[in-house]
MDAnalysis code that builds the backbone (N, CA, C; Angstrom):
import MDAnalysis as mda
import numpy as np

u = mda.Universe.empty(684, n_residues=228, atom_resindex=np.repeat(np.arange(228), 3), trajectory=True)
u.add_TopologyAttr("name", ["N", "CA", "C"] * 228)
u.add_TopologyAttr("resid", np.arange(1, 229))
u.add_TopologyAttr("resname", ["MET", "PRO", "SER", "VAL", "GLU", "PRO", "ILE", "LEU", "ARG", "ALA", "GLU", "ASN", "LEU", "HIS", "ARG", "TYR", "LEU", "GLY", "GLN", "GLY", "GLU", "ASN", "ARG", "THR", "HIS", "VAL", "LEU", "ARG", "GLY", "LEU", "ASN", "LEU", "ALA", "LEU", "THR", "PRO", "GLY", "ARG", "LEU", "TYR", "ALA", "VAL", "SER", "GLY", "PRO", "SER", "GLY", "CYS", "GLY", "LYS", "SER", "THR", "LEU", "LEU", "PHE", "LEU", "LEU", "GLY", "LEU", "LEU", "ASP", "ARG", "GLN", "ASP", "THR", "GLY", "ASP", "ILE", "TRP", "ILE", "ASN", "GLY", "GLU", "LEU", "MET", "SER", "THR", "ALA", "SER", "ASP", "ALA", "ALA", "ARG", "THR", "ALA", "ALA", "ARG", "SER", "ARG", "LEU", "LEU", "GLY", "PHE", "ILE", "PHE", "GLN", "PHE", "HIS", "PHE", "LEU", "LEU", "PRO", "GLU", "PHE", "SER", "ALA", "LEU", "GLU", "ASN", "VAL", "LEU", "LEU", "PRO", "MET", "ARG", "LYS", "LEU", "GLY", "ARG", "LEU", "ASP", "ALA", "GLY", "ALA", "MET", "GLN", "ALA", "ARG", "ALA", "THR", "GLN", "LEU", "LEU", "ALA", "ASP", "VAL", "GLY", "LEU", "GLY", "ASP", "LYS", "GLY", "HIS", "ARG", "LEU", "ALA", "HIS", "GLN", "LEU", "SER", "GLY", "GLY", "GLU", "GLN", "GLN", "ARG", "VAL", "ALA", "ILE", "ALA", "ARG", "ALA", "LEU", "ALA", "ASN", "ASP", "PRO", "VAL", "LEU", "LEU", "LEU", "ALA", "ASP", "GLU", "PRO", "THR", "GLY", "ASN", "LEU", "ASP", "VAL", "GLU", "ASN", "SER", "HIS", "HIS", "ILE", "PHE", "ASN", "LEU", "LEU", "SER", "ASP", "LEU", "ALA", "HIS", "LYS", "HIS", "GLY", "HIS", "THR", "VAL", "LEU", "ALA", "VAL", "THR", "HIS", "ASN", "PRO", "GLU", "LEU", "ALA", "ALA", "ARG", "THR", "ASP", "HIS", "ILE", "LEU", "ARG", "MET", "LYS", "ASP", "GLY", "ALA", "PHE", "ILE", "SER"])
u.atoms.positions = np.array([
    [-19.510, -17.037, -12.912],
    [-18.388, -16.121, -12.700],
    [-17.064, -16.876, -12.882],
    [-16.041, -16.210, -13.449],
    [-14.752, -16.875, -13.597],
    [-14.117, -17.134, -12.240],
    [-13.346, -18.212, -12.139],
    [-12.680, -18.509, -10.870],
    [-11.571, -17.495, -10.611],
    [-11.328, -17.219, -9.329],
    [-10.293, -16.274, -8.930],
    [-9.017, -17.040, -8.625],
    [-7.934, -16.631, -9.258],
    [-6.662, -17.293, -9.013],
    [-6.161, -16.975, -7.604],
    [-5.662, -17.960, -6.892],
    [-5.160, -17.699, -5.537],
    [-3.915, -16.814, -5.555],
    [-3.823, -15.960, -4.544],
    [-2.611, -15.168, -4.353],
    [-1.490, -16.050, -3.832],
    [-1.862, -16.975, -2.952],
    [-0.893, -17.919, -2.419],
    [-1.437, -19.328, -2.559],
    [-0.572, -20.231, -3.008],
    [-0.947, -21.638, -3.096],
    [0.202, -22.475, -2.545],
    [-0.136, -23.418, -1.697],
    [0.867, -24.314, -1.122],
    [0.389, -25.746, -1.273],
    [1.316, -26.628, -1.615],
    [0.965, -28.031, -1.822],
    [1.925, -28.939, -1.060],
    [1.348, -29.825, -0.243],
    [2.061, -30.926, 0.404],
    [3.280, -30.441, 1.193],
    [3.062, -29.415, 2.053],
    [4.167, -28.875, 2.842],
    [4.493, -29.777, 4.034],
    [5.753, -30.167, 4.103],
    [6.259, -30.914, 5.255],
    [7.437, -30.146, 5.838],
    [7.495, -30.121, 7.168],
    [8.643, -29.487, 7.830],
    [9.008, -30.292, 9.063],
    [10.296, -30.601, 9.157],
    [10.842, -31.302, 10.316],
    [11.782, -30.356, 11.055],
    [11.806, -30.467, 12.372],
    [12.744, -29.697, 13.186],
    [13.486, -30.645, 14.114],
    [14.740, -30.310, 14.384],
    [15.546, -31.145, 15.259],
    [16.286, -32.232, 14.505],
    [17.116, -32.939, 15.258],
    [17.955, -33.982, 14.669],
    [17.831, -35.280, 15.471],
    [18.085, -36.383, 14.810],
    [18.140, -37.671, 15.481],
    [16.869, -38.012, 16.228],
    [17.016, -38.415, 17.496],
    [15.869, -38.801, 18.299],
    [14.940, -37.629, 18.577],
    [15.476, -36.413, 18.456],
    [14.670, -35.212, 18.720],
    [13.993, -34.666, 17.464],
    [14.145, -35.361, 16.337],
    [13.543, -34.899, 15.084],
    [12.018, -34.964, 15.188],
    [11.370, -33.849, 14.915],
    [9.917, -33.734, 15.067],
    [9.284, -33.360, 13.738],
    [8.214, -34.047, 13.387],
    [7.463, -33.759, 12.163],
    [6.461, -32.650, 12.473],
    [6.845, -31.396, 12.219],
    [6.071, -30.232, 12.673],
    [4.891, -29.947, 11.757],
    [5.105, -30.010, 10.439],
    [4.027, -29.814, 9.466],
    [3.904, -31.069, 8.617],
    [2.658, -31.545, 8.422],
    [2.425, -32.855, 7.838],
    [1.556, -32.758, 6.577],
    [2.170, -32.356, 5.482],
    [1.497, -32.390, 4.187],
    [0.379, -31.393, 4.024],
    [0.622, -30.122, 4.389],
    [-0.422, -29.100, 4.324],
    [-0.645, -28.613, 2.894],
    [-1.918, -28.376, 2.562],
    [-2.318, -27.775, 1.294],
    [-3.238, -26.599, 1.593],
    [-3.031, -25.494, 0.893],
    [-3.958, -24.374, 1.044],
    [-3.868, -23.446, -0.152],
    [-4.948, -22.672, -0.339],
    [-5.014, -21.658, -1.390],
    [-5.732, -20.452, -0.812],
    [-5.101, -19.283, -0.917],
    [-5.654, -18.045, -0.375],
    [-5.988, -17.106, -1.524],
    [-7.235, -16.644, -1.561],
    [-7.697, -15.801, -2.666],
    [-7.771, -14.340, -2.247],
    [-7.780, -13.420, -3.207],
    [-7.787, -11.986, -2.900],
    [-9.069, -11.554, -2.186],
    [-8.919, -10.519, -1.364],
    [-10.074, -9.898, -0.731],
    [-10.690, -10.708, 0.383],
    [-9.904, -11.611, 0.980],
    [-10.437, -12.445, 2.061],
    [-9.496, -12.425, 3.261],
    [-10.117, -12.551, 4.434],
    [-9.392, -12.576, 5.702],
    [-9.461, -13.991, 6.260],
    [-8.289, -14.602, 6.437],
    [-8.180, -15.973, 6.916],
    [-7.577, -15.971, 8.317],
    [-8.004, -16.931, 9.130],
    [-7.395, -17.147, 10.438],
    [-6.797, -18.543, 10.482],
    [-5.618, -18.650, 11.096],
    [-5.042, -19.948, 11.435],
    [-5.180, -20.098, 12.937],
    [-5.879, -21.141, 13.365],
    [-6.216, -21.318, 14.770],
    [-5.820, -22.709, 15.227],
    [-5.403, -22.811, 16.494],
    [-5.045, -24.117, 17.035],
    [-4.237, -23.965, 18.299],
    [-4.033, -25.056, 19.031],
    [-3.298, -24.983, 20.298],
    [-1.829, -24.659, 20.083],
    [-1.192, -24.203, 21.142],
    [0.245, -23.927, 21.089],
    [0.997, -25.189, 20.684],
    [1.986, -25.006, 19.796],
    [2.799, -26.129, 19.372],
    [2.245, -26.935, 18.220],
    [1.122, -26.483, 17.635],
    [0.520, -27.269, 16.548],
    [1.145, -26.968, 15.191],
    [2.006, -25.940, 15.114],
    [2.686, -25.631, 13.850],
    [2.257, -24.341, 13.191],
    [1.447, -23.526, 13.869],
    [0.932, -22.294, 13.250],
    [2.054, -21.344, 12.836],
    [2.941, -21.051, 13.770],
    [4.011, -20.102, 13.458],
    [4.998, -20.678, 12.442],
    [5.255, -21.987, 12.518],
    [6.123, -22.618, 11.520],
    [5.526, -22.452, 10.129],
    [4.214, -22.653, 10.016],
    [3.541, -22.465, 8.721],
    [3.695, -21.033, 8.242],
    [3.502, -20.070, 9.134],
    [3.598, -18.664, 8.740],
    [5.008, -18.333, 8.264],
    [6.012, -18.897, 8.909],
    [7.388, -18.638, 8.495],
    [7.671, -19.226, 7.118],
    [7.088, -20.375, 6.815],
    [7.269, -20.948, 5.474],
    [6.584, -20.083, 4.427],
    [5.319, -19.707, 4.684],
    [4.565, -18.913, 3.712],
    [5.179, -17.521, 3.539],
    [5.806, -17.015, 4.596],
    [6.462, -15.710, 4.521],
    [7.877, -15.766, 3.980],
    [8.312, -16.941, 3.525],
    [9.637, -17.132, 2.912],
    [10.766, -16.813, 3.881],
    [10.488, -16.983, 5.186],
    [11.502, -16.794, 6.210],
    [12.175, -18.111, 6.581],
    [11.621, -19.213, 6.126],
    [12.160, -20.545, 6.350],
    [11.804, -21.380, 5.119],
    [12.461, -22.508, 4.960],
    [12.172, -23.390, 3.822],
    [11.552, -24.693, 4.308],
    [10.594, -25.182, 3.570],
    [9.993, -26.472, 3.843],
    [10.975, -27.575, 3.471],
    [10.762, -28.763, 4.040],
    [11.580, -29.916, 3.654],
    [11.102, -30.503, 2.335],
    [9.784, -30.594, 2.150],
    [9.209, -30.971, 0.857],
    [7.940, -30.170, 0.644],
    [7.504, -30.091, -0.626],
    [6.321, -29.328, -0.980],
    [6.674, -28.068, -1.746],
    [5.650, -27.372, -2.221],
    [5.848, -26.179, -3.049],
    [4.951, -25.042, -2.600],
    [5.434, -23.807, -2.831],
    [4.706, -22.585, -2.501],
    [4.781, -21.650, -3.692],
    [3.613, -21.161, -4.132],
    [3.525, -20.139, -5.169],
    [2.922, -18.878, -4.550],
    [3.507, -17.725, -4.848],
    [2.951, -16.438, -4.420],
    [2.794, -15.572, -5.653],
    [1.553, -15.148, -5.884],
    [1.238, -14.330, -7.063],
    [1.698, -15.016, -8.347],
    [1.580, -16.333, -8.377],
    [1.947, -17.103, -9.553],
    [3.414, -17.448, -9.667],
    [4.246, -16.970, -8.752],
    [5.684, -17.234, -8.796],
    [6.017, -18.415, -7.881],
    [6.715, -19.408, -8.394],
    [7.153, -20.535, -7.586],
    [8.305, -20.072, -6.694],
    [8.049, -20.055, -5.380],
    [9.039, -19.518, -4.453],
    [9.788, -20.597, -3.681],
    [9.238, -21.799, -3.617],
    [9.822, -22.830, -2.764],
    [11.206, -23.253, -3.227],
    [11.479, -23.160, -4.511],
    [12.787, -23.566, -5.028],
    [13.621, -22.372, -5.488],
    [13.130, -21.160, -5.252],
    [13.846, -19.960, -5.680],
    [15.095, -19.756, -4.827],
    [16.032, -18.997, -5.359],
    [17.260, -18.695, -4.630],
    [16.949, -17.810, -3.424],
    [17.880, -17.750, -2.489],
    [17.694, -16.899, -1.313],
    [17.528, -15.437, -1.727],
    [18.288, -15.011, -2.735],
    [18.195, -13.624, -3.194],
    [16.814, -13.340, -3.779],
    [16.293, -14.269, -4.574],
    [14.973, -14.087, -5.170],
    [13.886, -14.075, -4.099],
    [14.026, -14.908, -3.075],
    [13.046, -14.945, -1.993],
    [13.079, -13.659, -1.175],
    [14.262, -13.127, -0.940],
    [14.383, -11.865, -0.211],
    [13.719, -10.738, -0.992],
    [13.960, -10.693, -2.304],
    [13.336, -9.667, -3.143],
    [11.820, -9.828, -3.157],
    [11.341, -11.061, -3.202],
    [9.900, -11.309, -3.212],
    [9.253, -10.878, -1.906],
    [9.923, -11.103, -0.782],
    [9.378, -10.642, 0.497],
    [9.159, -9.138, 0.495],
    [10.101, -8.423, -0.072],
    [10.000, -6.969, -0.107],
    [8.896, -6.498, -1.045],
    [8.725, -7.190, -2.190],
    [7.747, -6.775, -3.205],
    [6.327, -7.233, -2.902],
    [6.196, -8.459, -2.370],
    [4.902, -9.131, -2.361],
    [4.269, -9.303, -0.987],
    [5.081, -9.224, 0.075],
    [4.590, -9.601, 1.392],
    [4.675, -8.450, 2.384],
    [3.718, -8.428, 3.310],
    [3.756, -7.525, 4.453],
    [3.602, -8.354, 5.718],
    [4.373, -8.012, 6.762],
    [4.373, -8.780, 7.999],
    [3.907, -7.920, 9.166],
    [3.037, -8.498, 9.988],
    [2.587, -7.859, 11.221],
    [2.777, -8.878, 12.335],
    [3.536, -8.501, 13.370],
    [3.844, -9.439, 14.442],
    [3.189, -9.007, 15.749],
    [3.168, -9.923, 16.711],
    [2.624, -9.605, 18.025],
    [3.405, -8.446, 18.646],
    [4.720, -8.494, 18.513],
    [5.566, -7.400, 18.957],
    [5.903, -6.585, 17.707],
    [5.551, -5.331, 17.738],
    [5.528, -4.507, 16.522],
    [6.893, -4.307, 15.883],
    [7.985, -4.397, 16.674],
    [9.344, -4.253, 16.147],
    [9.565, -2.920, 15.435],
    [8.952, -1.859, 15.947],
    [9.258, -0.523, 15.430],
    [10.621, -0.087, 15.970],
    [11.283, 0.791, 15.233],
    [12.524, 1.381, 15.730],
    [12.152, 2.532, 16.652],
    [12.415, 2.411, 17.960],
    [11.880, 3.376, 18.928],
    [12.416, 4.786, 18.759],
    [13.630, 4.918, 18.207],
    [14.225, 6.248, 18.066],
    [13.790, 6.933, 16.765],
    [12.979, 6.238, 15.948],
    [12.453, 6.793, 14.708],
    [11.009, 7.224, 14.928],
    [10.575, 8.195, 14.153],
    [9.177, 8.610, 14.214],
    [8.291, 7.563, 13.551],
    [6.985, 7.703, 13.783],
    [6.030, 6.810, 13.122],
    [6.199, 6.887, 11.606],
    [6.328, 8.102, 11.078],
    [6.482, 8.285, 9.636],
    [7.757, 7.619, 9.130],
    [8.855, 7.784, 9.861],
    [10.125, 7.205, 9.424],
    [10.060, 5.676, 9.447],
    [9.361, 5.097, 10.414],
    [9.202, 3.648, 10.454],
    [8.457, 3.142, 9.230],
    [7.440, 3.873, 8.789],
    [6.665, 3.457, 7.621],
    [7.480, 3.643, 6.340],
    [8.363, 4.622, 6.325],
    [9.181, 4.880, 5.137],
    [10.252, 3.808, 4.904],
    [10.680, 3.122, 5.955],
    [11.825, 2.210, 5.839],
    [11.663, 1.151, 4.753],
    [10.540, 0.419, 4.684],
    [10.430, -0.599, 3.627],
    [10.457, -0.004, 2.218],
    [9.891, 1.179, 2.057],
    [9.885, 1.821, 0.737],
    [11.288, 2.240, 0.324],
    [12.052, 2.738, 1.285],
    [13.429, 3.109, 0.977],
    [14.252, 1.892, 0.596],
    [14.012, 0.773, 1.271],
    [14.739, -0.447, 0.960],
    [14.405, -0.956, -0.435],
    [13.113, -0.908, -0.810],
    [12.697, -1.395, -2.128],
    [13.143, -0.445, -3.235],
    [13.072, 0.865, -2.978],
    [13.541, 1.855, -3.942],
    [12.691, 1.994, -5.185],
    [11.399, 1.718, -5.065],
    [10.523, 1.770, -6.231],
    [9.983, 3.173, -6.485],
    [9.904, 4.000, -5.428],
    [9.321, 5.334, -5.529],
    [10.383, 6.393, -5.260],
    [10.131, 7.612, -5.766],
    [11.041, 8.707, -5.424],
    [10.690, 9.238, -4.029],
    [11.526, 10.125, -3.511],
    [11.391, 10.577, -2.123],
    [10.039, 11.223, -1.855],
    [9.575, 12.056, -2.788],
    [8.290, 12.720, -2.594],
    [7.127, 11.747, -2.563],
    [7.155, 10.770, -3.457],
    [6.087, 9.773, -3.503],
    [6.090, 8.900, -2.256],
    [7.275, 8.557, -1.769],
    [7.358, 7.767, -0.542],
    [6.781, 8.541, 0.646],
    [7.133, 9.810, 0.738],
    [6.632, 10.640, 1.835],
    [5.113, 10.731, 1.782],
    [4.572, 10.948, 0.590],
    [3.120, 11.066, 0.438],
    [2.429, 9.757, 0.786],
    [2.994, 8.632, 0.369],
    [2.365, 7.341, 0.652],
    [2.404, 7.031, 2.149],
    [3.549, 7.264, 2.786],
    [3.650, 7.005, 4.218],
    [2.664, 7.861, 5.000],
    [2.522, 9.118, 4.614],
    [1.579, 10.020, 5.282],
    [0.151, 9.521, 5.120],
    [-0.195, 9.070, 3.912],
    [-1.544, 8.579, 3.658],
    [-1.818, 7.288, 4.428],
    [-0.837, 6.394, 4.484],
    [-1.029, 5.137, 5.202],
    [-1.263, 5.384, 6.684],
    [-0.543, 6.322, 7.260],
    [-0.772, 6.646, 8.667],
    [-2.167, 7.240, 8.866],
    [-2.592, 8.052, 7.928],
    [-3.960, 8.587, 8.008],
    [-4.984, 7.460, 7.907],
    [-4.714, 6.477, 7.059],
    [-5.642, 5.360, 6.863],
    [-5.825, 4.532, 8.131],
    [-4.789, 4.467, 8.975],
    [-4.907, 3.706, 10.227],
    [-5.226, 4.614, 11.414],
    [-5.623, 5.847, 11.126],
    [-6.082, 6.755, 12.168],
    [-4.998, 7.476, 12.923],
    [-3.810, 7.598, 12.318],
    [-2.687, 8.260, 12.981],
    [-2.138, 9.409, 12.153],
    [-3.010, 10.048, 11.391],
    [-2.561, 11.116, 10.510],
    [-1.929, 12.286, 11.235],
    [-2.286, 12.472, 12.497],
    [-1.749, 13.598, 13.258],
    [-0.582, 13.209, 14.158],
    [-0.112, 11.963, 14.046],
    [0.940, 11.503, 14.963],
    [2.170, 10.976, 14.232],
    [2.296, 11.293, 12.968],
    [3.435, 10.806, 12.206],
    [4.771, 11.297, 12.724],
    [4.781, 12.475, 13.379],
    [6.031, 13.047, 13.868],
    [6.476, 12.461, 15.202],
    [5.586, 11.739, 15.880],
    [5.922, 11.216, 17.203],
    [6.871, 10.030, 17.102],
    [7.807, 9.969, 18.040],
    [8.698, 8.817, 18.095],
    [7.889, 7.590, 18.488],
    [8.336, 6.430, 18.022],
    [7.573, 5.205, 18.249],
    [7.332, 4.952, 19.733],
    [8.327, 5.243, 20.575],
    [8.171, 4.961, 22.004],
    [7.217, 5.940, 22.692],
    [6.820, 6.990, 21.995],
    [5.856, 7.939, 22.555],
    [4.411, 7.547, 22.251],
    [4.208, 6.460, 21.528],
    [2.871, 6.007, 21.156],
    [2.407, 4.887, 22.081],
    [1.096, 4.743, 22.213],
    [0.537, 3.652, 22.999],
    [0.730, 2.329, 22.256],
    [0.467, 1.222, 22.957],
    [0.620, -0.081, 22.337],
    [-0.263, -0.252, 21.119],
    [-1.521, 0.190, 21.217],
    [-2.420, 0.090, 20.077],
    [-1.977, 0.956, 18.921],
    [-1.461, 2.148, 19.230],
    [-0.971, 3.040, 18.173],
    [0.266, 2.466, 17.505],
    [1.151, 1.867, 18.286],
    [2.347, 1.257, 17.705],
    [1.968, 0.118, 16.759],
    [0.954, -0.672, 17.127],
    [0.546, -1.757, 16.243],
    [-0.083, -1.216, 14.967],
    [-0.768, -0.094, 15.061],
    [-1.328, 0.521, 13.850],
    [-0.208, 1.034, 12.936],
    [0.841, 1.581, 13.528],
    [2.015, 1.967, 12.724],
    [2.606, 0.739, 12.045],
    [2.657, -0.382, 12.769],
    [3.196, -1.616, 12.188],
    [2.357, -2.076, 11.001],
    [1.038, -1.883, 11.072],
    [0.175, -2.239, 9.944],
    [0.460, -1.323, 8.758],
    [0.586, -0.018, 9.027],
    [0.917, 0.917, 7.947],
    [2.250, 0.549, 7.315],
    [3.222, 0.190, 8.133],
    [4.542, -0.214, 7.608],
    [4.421, -1.478, 6.749],
    [3.585, -2.430, 7.181],
    [3.402, -3.662, 6.414],
    [2.792, -3.388, 5.051],
    [2.041, -2.300, 4.939],
    [1.378, -1.946, 3.682],
    [2.236, -1.059, 2.787],
    [3.403, -0.671, 3.267],
    [4.188, 0.362, 2.590],
    [4.438, 0.055, 1.121],
    [4.781, -1.196, 0.809],
    [5.121, -1.552, -0.571],
    [3.958, -2.201, -1.311],
    [2.746, -1.971, -0.822],
    [1.524, -2.473, -1.464],
    [1.600, -3.980, -1.708],
    [1.756, -4.772, -0.638],
    [1.921, -6.217, -0.798],
    [0.649, -6.891, -1.276],
    [0.790, -8.037, -1.917],
    [-0.381, -8.817, -2.325],
    [-0.884, -9.694, -1.183],
    [-0.019, -9.936, -0.181],
    [-0.375, -10.819, 0.923],
    [0.146, -10.234, 2.227],
    [-0.751, -10.142, 3.228],
    [-0.375, -9.717, 4.570],
    [-0.398, -10.930, 5.489],
    [0.691, -11.137, 6.222],
    [0.803, -12.233, 7.173],
    [0.919, -11.638, 8.570],
    [0.009, -12.046, 9.460],
    [-0.034, -11.470, 10.803],
    [0.088, -12.584, 11.834],
    [1.073, -12.487, 12.714],
    [1.309, -13.501, 13.742],
    [0.873, -12.942, 15.093],
    [-0.290, -13.367, 15.563],
    [-0.868, -12.877, 16.820],
    [-0.845, -11.353, 16.882],
    [-1.442, -10.660, 15.907],
    [-1.330, -9.193, 15.853],
    [-2.038, -8.475, 16.993],
    [-2.935, -9.159, 17.715],
    [-3.636, -8.533, 18.842],
    [-3.205, -9.131, 20.176],
    [-2.177, -9.980, 20.158],
    [-1.807, -10.723, 21.358],
    [-1.367, -9.872, 22.528],
    [-0.849, -8.661, 22.265],
    [-0.352, -7.807, 23.339],
    [-1.294, -6.657, 23.658],
    [-2.522, -6.680, 23.113],
    [-3.407, -5.528, 23.218],
    [-4.626, -5.835, 24.086],
    [-5.208, -4.768, 24.625],
    [-6.444, -4.929, 25.375],
    [-7.600, -5.184, 24.413],
    [-8.788, -5.442, 24.974],
    [-9.934, -5.849, 24.158],
    [-10.294, -4.773, 23.137],
    [-10.343, -3.516, 23.568],
    [-10.741, -2.434, 22.658],
    [-9.773, -2.305, 21.494],
    [-8.467, -2.295, 21.805],
    [-7.480, -2.174, 20.735],
    [-7.431, -3.421, 19.866],
    [-7.684, -4.594, 20.451],
    [-7.720, -5.826, 19.666],
    [-8.794, -5.754, 18.597],
    [-9.974, -5.271, 18.982],
    [-11.061, -5.164, 18.011],
    [-10.750, -4.105, 16.956],
    [-10.086, -3.027, 17.366],
    [-9.742, -1.979, 16.399],
    [-8.753, -2.514, 15.362],
    [-7.735, -3.230, 15.824],
    [-6.745, -3.800, 14.906],
    [-7.402, -4.828, 13.990],
    [-8.263, -5.657, 14.559],
    [-8.946, -6.658, 13.741],
    [-9.811, -5.992, 12.677],
    [-10.509, -4.928, 13.044],
    [-11.347, -4.225, 12.068],
    [-10.506, -3.639, 10.942],
    [-9.300, -3.167, 11.265],
    [-8.401, -2.661, 10.225],
    [-8.014, -3.780, 9.258],
    [-7.685, -4.951, 9.800],
    [-7.317, -6.078, 8.944],
    [-8.496, -6.503, 8.074],
    [-9.695, -6.489, 8.650],
    [-10.890, -6.845, 7.884],
    [-11.122, -5.863, 6.748],
    [-10.948, -4.575, 7.022],
    [-11.116, -3.558, 5.979],
    [-10.079, -3.725, 4.873],
    [-8.846, -4.071, 5.249],
    [-7.805, -4.255, 4.236],
    [-8.180, -5.362, 3.265],
    [-8.827, -6.405, 3.778],
    [-9.258, -7.498, 2.904],
    [-10.501, -7.126, 2.119],
    [-11.537, -6.692, 2.806],
    [-12.857, -6.561, 2.177],
    [-13.041, -5.261, 1.402],
    [-12.355, -4.189, 1.803],
    [-12.515, -2.907, 1.115],
    [-11.383, -2.605, 0.147],
    [-10.199, -3.181, 0.425],
    [-9.025, -2.844, -0.391],
    [-8.464, -4.037, -1.155],
    [-9.051, -5.219, -0.974],
    [-8.694, -6.351, -1.807],
    [-7.447, -7.107, -1.430],
    [-6.863, -6.809, -0.259],
    [-5.687, -7.559, 0.166],
    [-6.084, -8.969, 0.605],
    [-5.134, -9.872, 0.534],
    [-5.281, -11.193, 1.132],
    [-4.585, -11.153, 2.479],
    [-5.316, -11.500, 3.552],
    [-4.778, -11.400, 4.913],
    [-4.880, -12.759, 5.585],
    [-3.758, -13.234, 6.115],
    [-3.725, -14.482, 6.873],
    [-3.202, -14.158, 8.263],
    [-4.031, -14.402, 9.286],
    [-3.670, -14.054, 10.655],
    [-3.673, -15.285, 11.545],
    [-2.579, -15.503, 12.249],
    [-2.527, -16.520, 13.296],
    [-3.094, -15.890, 14.567],
    [-4.032, -16.567, 15.212],
    [-4.612, -16.023, 16.435],
    [-5.040, -17.131, 17.381],
    [-4.872, -16.858, 18.686],
    [-5.402, -17.743, 19.719],
    [-6.791, -17.285, 20.171],
    [-7.254, -16.161, 19.633],
    [-8.514, -15.567, 20.079],
    [-9.670, -16.154, 19.266],
    [-10.471, -17.052, 19.847],
    [-11.544, -17.695, 19.074],
    [-12.626, -16.722, 18.625],
    [-12.848, -15.650, 19.398],
    [-13.858, -14.661, 19.027],
    [-13.449, -13.934, 17.753],
    [-12.191, -13.543, 17.681],
    [-11.713, -12.856, 16.485],
    [-11.640, -13.824, 15.301],
    [-11.175, -15.038, 15.537],
    [-11.100, -16.020, 14.455],
    [-12.473, -16.262, 13.843],
    [-13.501, -16.274, 14.682],
    [-14.855, -16.550, 14.202],
    [-15.376, -15.457, 13.286],
    [-14.758, -14.280, 13.314],
    [-15.206, -13.169, 12.483],
    [-14.476, -13.107, 11.137],
    [-13.580, -14.053, 10.891],
    [-12.878, -14.057, 9.614],
    [-13.714, -14.777, 8.561],
    [-13.266, -14.708, 7.312],
    [-13.980, -15.371, 6.219],
    [-13.794, -16.881, 6.250],
    [-12.636, -17.308, 6.744],
    [-12.360, -18.752, 6.745],
    [-11.345, -19.062, 7.835],
    [-11.608, -20.099, 8.625],
    [-10.693, -20.521, 9.683],
    [-9.977, -21.790, 9.250],
    [-8.662, -21.755, 9.297],
    [-7.830, -22.930, 9.044],
    [-7.428, -23.477, 10.405],
    [-8.110, -24.522, 10.837],
    [-7.854, -25.088, 12.169],
    [-6.740, -26.122, 12.078],
    [-5.780, -26.018, 13.016],
    [-4.628, -26.907, 12.999],
    [-4.554, -27.732, 14.277],
    [-4.056, -28.937, 14.130],
    [-3.753, -29.809, 15.258],
    [-2.638, -30.751, 14.839],
    [-1.601, -30.808, 15.648],
    [-0.480, -31.731, 15.400],
    [0.063, -31.609, 13.983],
    [0.213, -30.364, 13.500],
    [0.861, -30.126, 12.223],
    [0.014, -30.346, 10.995],
    [-1.310, -30.505, 11.170],
    [-2.201, -30.751, 10.026],
    [-3.453, -29.908, 10.179],
    [-4.112, -29.631, 9.067],
    [-5.410, -28.970, 9.115],
    [-6.484, -29.987, 9.473],
    [-7.433, -29.557, 10.284],
    [-8.565, -30.417, 10.649],
    [-9.851, -29.715, 10.252],
    [-10.906, -30.459, 10.032],
    [-12.185, -29.884, 9.621],
    [-12.975, -29.421, 10.831],
])
């Protein structure tokens, strides 16, 4: 079978934080390649660099040295404007705190990224947002304001919003960290389906070893480096 090109590739990533005596080597020469249709977990103790790595891969921060390619595009040296555009086109973000706009409905929250990108007309955006909410089991709750939804429902809206612009890569930072066991498993199953049934590449940071063990590949971190 032909080899599958990675959606994301990173080489020799280093990141330092702080100045002078407080300067800390947070990431120490990380290399990784993420392929389509797979669910990855980043696991490790607090302070090992997991969130710093996610911010670099999500183009929310810049590495000190090293390179990052997303969908074949070299992003590590791209301009801030190009990186912002790439985030909108190529990436979807899911956080521990869903960051929905509470005064907006579930449907309006999902529409926001599409309106910002401006790739679809109004009717197509409405249809896509409605379908995405149905896909995460909230087809009958699109009209509800975000603050009227349960924690698990709000996180499902956040997943639908992350999918709004059909990203090639989903980055999730502790997406089940604020949820009970039942909702944690439901959210995890949604992420698994997005990878295995719909072909997305999903990278999730998690402290939950049970959930990490159910992914296709675990990237274990310690002191800013991957360990075997």
